[in-house]
N, C-alpha and C positions, 0 to 999 in steps of 0.2 A: 653422453650427450651434454653439451654445454647448456647450463641453465642461466637465463638472464636474471641479474640481480638488481633490486631496487631498494630504496630506503623504505618506502611505504607502498603496500598493495591495498587497494580498495576493492571490495567485492560488493557489487550492487549498482544498478542503473537507474534507480529512482532518485527523487530529489535529495535524499540523505547521501546516497553514494556519490552522486554528481557533485554535490556541495563539498563533501569530504575530499574528493579528488582535487577540486579547485583549491580548497584551503590548504591542502597538503603541498600542492605544487607551488603555491604562493610563498611557502616557507623556503623555497629553493632546494627542497629535497626531491630526489628522483621519485616520481610517483607513477604507478601503473594501475590502471582501472579495468576491472572485469565487469562490464555492464550487463552481461547476460544477453539472452535472445529477445527479451521484451523491454527494450529501452524505454525509460520513462515510468515504468511500473504502473501502479493504480492511478497515478495523477493524470495519465493520458485521457482517462474517461471523465475527468471532472471539468465541467464547463466553466465554473467560476470558483476560485479559491478566495475567500474573504479573509481580511485581517493579515494579509501577507505584506511584510515590510517593503516599502517602495511602490506599492500598488494600491493606492487608497480606494480605487473603484473595483478592486478585485482583479484577478488574472486567471486565464484558462491554464489548466495543467499542461495541455499540449503546446502552449506557448512558452511556459516557464522552463520546462525541461530542456528543450533545445538551446535556450539562452544560457542556462547553467552549464550545459555540456560544452558550448562554445567557449565560455569563460575558462573552463578547466583545461581545454586543449590550448587556448591562448597562453595560459599560465605555465604550460610546459608538460602537462600530464599526458602520458601515452594511454591509449584506450583501445580495447578490443571487445567484440561482442561475444564473449565466452563466459561460462559459468564456473564458479568455484565448485569443485567436486569434493575435495577434502583438504585438510591441513595436516602437516607433519613437522614437528619441531626438529631442527637440525642445528646443533651448535649455537644455541641462543638466537637462531633465526627461524623463519617459517618457510617451509617448502609448500607452495600453493599448487595443487593439482587441478588442472582443467581438462576438458574433453580433448584438447589438442596438444597443449604443451604444459610444462611445469615452469614455475617462476619462484624466485626467492625474495623474501622481504624481511627487513629488520623488524618491521611492525606491520600488522594487518588490521584494517578497519572493516568490520563486518556490518554491512548495511544492505542486506538482501531483501529487506522489507517483509511484507506479508501478502498472502494471496486471499482473494475473496472466498469466503466459505460457500460451499455449494449446498443447495437445499435438497435433502434426501427424501424426495417424494416422487411418486410416479409422474412421468411427463417432464420433469425438470431437465433431464439429460436428453430425452427424445426431441424436445422442441428447442434445444439450444440453437440459436441462430435462426429460428423460425418463430420468433416471438418471445423466447426466453433470452434475456440479455443482462449484462452487467454494465452496460454503457449507454446512458440516456443521451449524452451528447451525440453519439453515433446514430442512434435509432429513433430519436424523437421525431425527425421529419417524416418517418414512415407511419407515424401514428397521428398525423394531422386529422383532427376531427373525430378521432376514435377514443377508446377507453383504455387506460393503462392501469395496472396494479403495481404498487411498489411494496415489496415484502421486507419489512424491517422498520426500525424506528430511531436509528442513530443518525449521526451527522451525514454520512454518505447517503443513506436512504432519503433524508429530507432534501439534501442538495440535489439529488437526481430527480426527486418529485418536482422541485421548483424548475428544473430544466425541462422536464416532460410537459409540464402544464403550459409552456409557451407554444406547444403545438397540439397536444391532445385536448379533446373536448372535456374529459374528466380524468382525474387521477385519484385512485383509491389507495390509501396507505393501510396495509394490514400489519398491525403490531401485535406481537405475542404477549407483551406485558400490558399492564393497566395504565401506562403512561409512556410518552415519548422520552427517549434517553439522549436526544441531541441537545446541542447548545440552545439556549433561549433565543439566540439570534435567528436560528433557522426555524425553531418552533413557532415563534411569533409570525414569521412570514407565511408559513404553511397554514396556520390557523386563520390568518387574515384572508387567504385566497379562497374565494367561493367555489372555485373549480376543483378544489382538493377536499376529499372526504377522508376522515380517519376512523378506522374501526379498531378497537382495542380488544385484548384478550382473545385473539383469533389464532387458531392453529390452521395452517394450510395443509390440506391432506392430499391434494392432487392438482396438477396443471393439465388441463385436458384440451382436446381439439382433434382435428382430422389431419390436415396437411400442416396447419399452423395453429398457434394458440387461439383458443376460443373462449377460455375462461379458467377459473380456478374453483376448486371445491374446498370449502372451509367449514370449520366447526367452531362455534363460539364455546369457550371454555365453560364447562358446567352444563352444556346442552347435550341432549341425547341424540340429536339429529344433525346432519350436515346440510349445507345449502350451497348453491352455485352462484358465482358472480361472473357475469359476462365480461370479457375483456379481450382486447386484441394484442396485448403485450404484457409480459410479467417480468419485472426487474427486481433482481434478488440482491439484497444488501443486508445480510444477517450476521455480519462480523468478519473478522480477519484472522487467518491462521498464519502465524509467523513461519518464515521459510528457514527453519533451523535444522532441517533434516541432515544436512551435510556436516554439521558441527555438533550434532547431538552425541553425547558421550565424552566430548572434549571439554565442554563448558557447562557450568551450572546454569540450569534454566529455572524460571519461576513456575508457578502453578498453571500459567497460561501457555507455557512453552517458549517464553521469550528469554533472551539472554540476560543474565543478571549483570548489572554494572554498578559502579559507584557514581558519585556526582560528577566525575571527570570522564565518564564513558569508558572507564577501565574495567575489564573483566577480571576474574580471579586469576587468570593465566597471564603472566608477564608477556607483553608484546602484542596482546590481542585486545582490541577495542571494539565497541559496537555503537551504532547510532540509528535513529529513526524508529520505525514501527516494530522492528525486530527486537528492540531492547526492552527490558523490564520497565514497567510504569509508564510506557508510552501512551500518549493520548491520541496518537495517529493523526496529528495535525501537521500540516506542511511547515508552518513557521517553527514549530518545535523541532521537527526533523532537521531543519537547516541549522538551528542553534546547536543541536546535538552534534551534527557533523563538523561544525567549526571547532567545537570543544574537543571532539575526538582527534581531529587533525592536530590541534595545538598540543595535546598531551602525548600524542604519538611522537611528535617532534621533540618534546621534552624527554621522552623515554629514550629516544635514539641519542640525543645529545648527552644525557646523563649516564647512559649505559645501563639503565634499569629503571624501576619504579621510583618516582619521586613523591614524597609525602606532601 
């Protein structure tokens, strides 16, 4: 079977993948993008991204991703909603296997992002879509005048709490650590909002209810007994797990499971690059992912032009 060949293949449909596709296509290299089945990635659930270049008042993730995709297509990138299943080196090129077809690339940019971690407690799976959610911008209107709990204390947790509080009567942040781990920009806003309550050193033991979420069972660390918090929705933001399963064993990963790269987004394997939340030392911020992607595309183009790594 004839395999379509491209200069650069980009795997990933989040902001890093879309930006890498756009940047690669703008170098006038033939570019093919595998955006996966969940176009936009985790950004689609973010109501407001602050500090993003060109948007002084912030921008919603569900607005930013389609704009970036349109730019990539306009620049000449081809795009299909398929996932990378595996990679195979063939004569200094890379054979990219998907669920439908195979493609060949001289260089590959891996930007598959990361998935939100699930909370492994009773009720978390049972009530998914029935009060348990990862998307405040989607479900906040359903909680108008009600109580929501946000589990987690990082950037995503606080961003979603600030979205929820625009509708909910009260938002309770349940943080396992003794302090919030988000940027001060979000911490200051959360602490200034009288409708948001923060509880520290809290372990969530169960999400309970009948047909829908009715509350969470928690235990304060060091306490011998548990307590119940009444709530109509539980929003889980306890971290990100990098989507490296399909390249595990091919590339060196760090202790968090992310792809090891140098300052130019190059992996240890010639022709393979990585960008965004999937790469080592990522802060999981949109502006950083965009910068990663542009650099990965730039050095992928250098790699192709030079016929190998360039110091």
